[in-house]
N, C-alpha and C positions, 0 to 999 in steps of 0.2 A: 543338154547337151550330155548328160549321163544317160539318155536313152539313145542317143547315137552312138556312143560306144558301147553301149551292151549290145545294139546291133550288129555294128562292127564285127564284134567277138564272136557273136551267134554265127554271122558268116564266115567267118575266119575258119571257125571248128567245123561247120560242115563242107566247106572247103577241103578242108582236112582229111577229113574222113571219108570224101567221096574221090579224092585224090587219087592217082594209079601209084602202086605198091613201088614202084622204081623211081620215083621223085622221089628228089631228097625232101627228108620235114625239114618243118620250119622250126626255128629254134624262138621259140616263147620268149624267152627271154631279152633276146634282141629286140624284137617285136614291142615289147614294154618299155625299152628303151628310145624307140622313137616314137613313141606317145608320148605329147607333153605335159609332164608333171604339174600337179595343182598341189601346190601346201597349203594346208589347213591351216589359218590364221586364225589366231584366238577370235572368239566371237565378238563383235561391240556391244558393248554393253548397251541395250535396248533405253530410251529415256524415261519410257514411260514405268519398265520396271525398276530405276535409280529414284524415280519419283516417288512412287510407291513404298521403296525402301526407306524412303527419309521422312516418309509421311506416317509410315508403322514407329519409325525409331522419336517421333515427334510422341505420335499418342502413348507411346510406350512411357517418355520423360512424362506426359501430361498427368499419365496414371498416377504415376509415382508423386509427382507434388500434390496431387490431388490425396493422397492419402495420408501425405505428411500432413494437411492442411486439416485433414477429419482428426488425426491423432491431436494436434494441438487445440482444435474444436472441443474435444472430449474433456481434452485437461482442463480447458476455459470453463467449460460447464462444471464439471467437479470443481473448480475452486469457486465460483458463484453460485453456488449449491452450499458450499461452507461458509461462505460470508454471507448468506441470506441468514445462515442460521444463527452465525455469529450476532447480525444486527437484530433478531428476531429477539434473541437473550436478550441484549443491552437494552431492546426497548421495553421489555418483561420487567428488567432493573429498574430501569429510571421509572415506571410506572409505581413499582413497589416504594422506592424511595420518597417518591410523593406525597403516598399514603402514607408513611411515616413522618415524612415532616410536616403534615399538615396535623396528625396525631399530637406531634410535639409542640406545635405551635398552640392548638388548643391547651393544651397542658401549660402552656409556659401563660398564657394570657389569663388562665387560672388563677396562676403562682402569682403571679404582678399582681392582679386585684386582692387576692390574700394577704401579699405584704403591703400592699396601700391601704386596707383597712386595716392590719396589725398596728401602720405607722402613725395612722390616724388617731387608734386609741390609747396607743403610745403616748403620744404627742398631750392628749386631753389629761391623762392621767398625770403626766410631769406639770402641765399648768394648772392644775388645781391641788396640786401639791404645793406649791410655792403660798408663804404665808402672806396674808395680804398686807401686812405690814412693809414686808420687803417688796412688794409688788409695783408699791408705785415707787421704786429707784429701777425698778428691772435688773438689779444684779442681785447675784447668790451671797451666800456668806460668806464661802471660798474668797470671791473678788474683793470685798468690801475688807476682809483681813490683810491682803495682799497689800491693797490700798494703804490701810493704817500703819503696818508697816514701813513702807517706802516715805511716807511723811514723815516720819521721825528723825531723819536726818539732821547730824548738827556739824554747823559750822562747814568750813571748806576741807577736802580733805585732800593731801598731800603726796604723791604717789612718788617715790625715789627722794624726798627731800627737796624738792623745788617749791618755794613758797606760792602762793595763790593771793592775787589781789583782790578779787572780788568773792563775796560769798556765793557758794552755789545754793540756789532754790531750786527744790523738785514740786514740779508741778503734778496736780491731781491728772489721770488719765481721763479722756474725755469719752462719751459714750455716747 
């Protein structure tokens, strides 16, 4: 269509140029009014271009999400490395403490054996120092004296003036 308008304009200008001088000239503006006007409408969005823009936007969002995930991954890796170092330190501490416990256990066993030996030696010294005369009773002198004091009680004893009807007898402790 544009080509036909262009051809019409060329023919019209050739006619005006070759026209006799007494012929009234044509008013070009009136001629332009006779031609149909085509208003330029807004271009319709191409669906392919719109789809490409949507894809580009989705890629940008995905890239941003990947960058955030990468940052979080790097932080997690740093925390994991720190935790690994703490765990390694704790394992070393436990190993060192086990060695210390084994040393202390060995020393404690030796000490218990020495205490048992000393107690055995003391018991043999104590039993050998008891005189043979008192050995047959199996009582020490202090216990025999206490028993002798308790057996010397005389008659009933009243507390607060109450009369006693039966005499109190003290029996020797049984061994």
